[in-house]
N, C-alpha and C positions, 0 to 999 in steps of 0.2 A: 481427321479429328472432327468431332461434332462442333457445331457453332455454340458460342457462349450464350446465345439467347434461348437455347433449347436444352439447358442443363436440368430442366425440371424433371425429366424422365430418367429413371435409373438405367433404362435400356440405351440411352443415347451415348453414354460413356462406358467403354470397356474398362476392365481392371488396368490394362496397360495405359489407356488414355489418362485415367485418373492418376496413375503413378507418375507419368511424365509431367503432368501439370503440377503435382505436389512437389516434384523435384525442382521444376522451373521456378516455383514461388516459395520454396522452403525458407529462403532468406533473401532480402532485397539485394544483397551483394552478388547473388548468383546472376541475376539479369544484368546488373550494372557492370560486373566484371567481364561477362561475355560481350557486352556492348563495347567496352573499352578495348578488349582484345580484337574484336571485329574491326573497329575503326583503324587499328594499326595494320591489320592484315590487308584491308581493302583501301588503304590510304590513297593509292594512285587512282583507284576507281572513283573515289569521292572527290578528288581534287577538282574535276571540271564542274561539278554540281554547284549551282548558285541558288541561294534562297531569295526569292523575289515575291514580295507582297503575300506572305503566308496568310491564309484565311482561317479564322477561328469562329466557329459557330457555337453559340452557347445560349443559356437561358435555363429556367427550371425545366425538368422533364415534362413531357406531354404538352409542350408549347409549340411543337412543330420543328424541333431541332433535327430529328432524323430525316424529315422531308427535305429540309434545306441541305443537309449533308448529301443526300442522294441526288438532289438536283444539281449541285455543284459537281459532284463526282461523275455524273452522266455525261459531262462535256468532254471527258477524256483528256482534260488539260490540268488535272490535279492528281497528286499522289497522297495517299493517306494509309492508315492502318486498315487491314481487312482481317477477316476471320482466319485467313491462311497464315497470318503472322503469329497466331497463338501456337504454343504458349511462350515462346522465346521472343517477346515483343521488341526488346531492345537490341536484338541481334538478327534482324530480318534477312540479311544477306546469307549468313551462315545457315539459318533455319531453312531458307529457301533451297539451298543446295542439299541439305541433309534430308529434307522431307519431300523433295521433288519426285522421288521414285515411288512414293505411296500416297500422293495427293489424290483425293477423291474429286469427282466431277461436281461442279457447283450446280445444285438443283434447288430451285426456289421453294421455300416453305414458309408458312406463317410463323412469325416470331412469337416468343413466349408471352408477349403482352396481349396477344389475341385481339389486335386492333386492325387487322386486315393488311398490315404491311408485311411483305414477303422478303426473305433474305436467303442468301446462299453463302458458301464458303468465300466467294469472291466479292461479297458485299462489304462496303466500308463500315467501320464501327468505331465506337468511342473507347479506344484503348490508350490514348495519350496519358491519361491520369496515372498510369503505372510509372511513367517517367518522373512526374512530380512526387509520387510516393517514395520513390527510391532516394530522393534527395532530402525530402522534408518530413518524412513520416512521423518522427518522434515529436516534432513541434506542431505538426499539422493535424494529426489524428488524435483527438482527445477521447476520453472514456465515452462520452455521450454526444459529442458534436465535432465538427471540423472547423479548425481555426482558419482565418484568412491568411494568405501567404503574401506579405507585404514586399515592396521593392527592396527593403533592407535585407531580406533573407536571400535575395538573388546573388549568387556568386559567379565568378568567371568560370569556375569548373562546371557549374550547372549550364550556363549559356553555351559553353563549348560542347558539352555532351548533347544538349538539345539540338544544336545546329548539326552535329554529326549524325544524330538519329534521323533528322529530316532529310539530310543528304542521302542516307542509306535508302530511305523510302523512295526518294526520287530515282535512284539508280535501279532499285528492284522493279519499280513500275516501268521504267524505260526498257529494262532487260526483257520483261514479259511481252512488251510490244515494240520490238526493235524497228518495225517498219512504221510505227506511229510517231507520237510526240517525242522530240529530242529531250534529253534530260534537262537542258537549260531553258526549255520552254514550259516545263511543268512547274506548278506551284503546290506548296504544301497545303493540305486541307485538314482541319481539326474539328471534331465535334467532341466537346467536353463540357458537360453541364456544370461542373465545379468551377470552370473558368469564369462563370458569371460573378464570382466573388473576388476575382483578381485581375480585372481589366487593366489596371494601371501597371501591374507586374508584367503582363503580356506585352504592353506597349514599350516597357522599359527594355525587354529582351529583344523585341522585334519592332522597331520604330515604324517600319513600312507596313506593318500588319493591317489586314482588313478584319475588323471584328463585327460579327453579326449577332445580335441579341434577339431572340424570339420571345414575344409576349402574347398572352392569351387572356380573353375575358376571365376575370377572377372567379366567377361562379362556376362556369363550365370547367375551368382549369382545376379548381379545387375538387370538384366531383371526380374528375379523371385521376387526379393524384390519389384520392381516397380509394378509388376502385383498383388502381394498380398496386397500391400499398397492400391492400388485402390479398390480392392475387399472389404477390410475392411472399407475404407472410405464410400463406398456405403452402407455397412451393418450398420455402425454407424449412417448414415443419416436416414436410414429407421427405426431404433429401438434404442432408447436411452438406454434401458436396456442392450443391448449387449455391448454398449460402457461403461456403468457403470461396468458391469461384468468384462470386460477385465482390467479395471483400478483397480478394487478390488484385482484381482489376480496378479497385477503387470506386465501385458503384455502390455508394451508401444511400442511394435515393429512396429505396423502398425496402419493405420486408424486415426480416430480423436484423439486418445490418444497418437499418436507418440511423443516420447521423445528420442533423441539419447543419448547414453552413452558418457559422456564427458571424453573420454580417453586422450584427448590432447586439447591444445588451438586451434588446427586446425579444431576441430569439432564445427561447427556453430549451435547455437540454432535457429531453424527455426521460422520465424514470421508467416508463413502460411503453415501448414502441407499438404495442398492440392496442393501446387505448388513446390514440390521438384523435381529438375532436375536430369537427369542421372549423371551429374557431381557431384551433392551433394551426391548421394548414393555411387558413386565410391570413393570420398574423405573419406566418412564415413568408407567404407570397408577398405581402406588403413590404416586409423588411428587405427581401432580396431585390425587388424591383425599385424600391426607394433608393437602394444603393446604386443601381444602374442609372437612375434618373439624376442622382447627385454626383456621379462620377465625373472626374475631369476629362476622361476619355469619352468621346462622342461616337458611339458605335452606330452601325446601320441597324435601325429597329425594324423588325418584321412583325407585323400584327397578324396573328393567326386568322382572325375574322376577315380582315381586309384581303388576305391572301386567298381565302376561300371564296369571297364574294367577287373579287376581281383578279383571278389568278394570272391571266396573261399580262395585264397592265402592271401588276405588282412585280412579277418576275422580270419584266422589261426594265423596270425602275431599279431593281436590285442588281441586275446585270450591269447597268450603267454605273451605279455607285461602286460596285465591287470590281469593276474593270474585268469582267469575265471575258476570256479570249474567244471561246466558241459560244457567243451569246445566243445564237439561234437554237443550238441544242439545249441550252439552259432554259430558254423561254418555252421550248416545246414541252417541258414538263408540266405545263398548265393543263394538259390533257389528263394527267395522272392525279390531279387534285380533286378530291371529292368534296361535294358541298357539305356544310355543317348539318348534322342531324338535329332533330328537335331539341330545343333548348332545355337544359336540365331544370329540375325543380329548384325552388329557392333553398338557400342554405340556412340552417338554423344557427344564426350568428347574430350578435348585436348589430343594430342598424348603423351605429357609429363606426363599427369596424368595416362594414360593407361600404359605407360612403367613403371612408379613407382609402379603401382598395380601388374604388372606381375613380377617385381623383387622380391617383397615380396612373391607372390604366388609360384614362382619357388623355393625360398629359403625354404619355409615351406614344399613344396612338396618333396624336398630332404630329409627332416627330417621325412616325413610321413611313414606310413606303406606301404610297397611295396612288 
């Protein structure tokens, strides 16, 4: 199966590939039912797996969340979703057995964002949102925005299913590396940008969780958001399957599927996603990170600029706060961090809006790893 980041090309997905994906996502209950059946079939395999300090990486896209995901995953002490789990994400054990005979070799290639980051079938990716969609879609996904998922929506059924899914990933990862980490020494790792709107709900489900929120200079961040949004608008215009695909996995961050997280009344639901202004994106940035700043949950804040300026020191500090088991491997990722390119031009936005954004940015930066 091709990777989800490269669905922009009609040549990447065969007719059979597309058919299998459409079957997998034709209705939320397909994934959920398979996941439930799988949990019963492999009950004895899941029994020994323990969930310890699951780590959730979040923040608006383009803030360094993928870099953090890959840095944690490189230590070989975490289990998470990878491209090989597609399309039956909630039944990874069954899919691993069914697809094992025709899995392709993982070869690195630049992802669709065209940002220099390379991925393969074995790369970790943000597929957790499919689980949230399966339980909360009707209340969560509105016509033009995404509602927050409060603690009151969390049910025992959701918690049980979430825990079972994590245990499956722990078992799958251990089975692939039988001579490596034991299943009880692995920790769950999540990258999910939408989780930035539900920090309290994550803590309610997993009180021992480690939450990492990535933040970036608002001017350069907004420039990057605008650039990626236009890239995905073009991609979705060229290929409806890529648009469907990103909607199936809950990636509403960019393009024709864009839906903002309704973290406050100040976040406006757009009537035309192709006409979003810099001021719109900056206001969205402000509201999302204001919610982080005011949250009762105090996550580990990772500042993109600090990480680029002092990669080794910053990774060392994160490793300590997140209690990374193989901290030396985690810190070694400092060699993969590129310096920040030339600062982007100024945004055409009201100065009051810009000052508001930088007040929040500086406050979060003070709390960040340094």
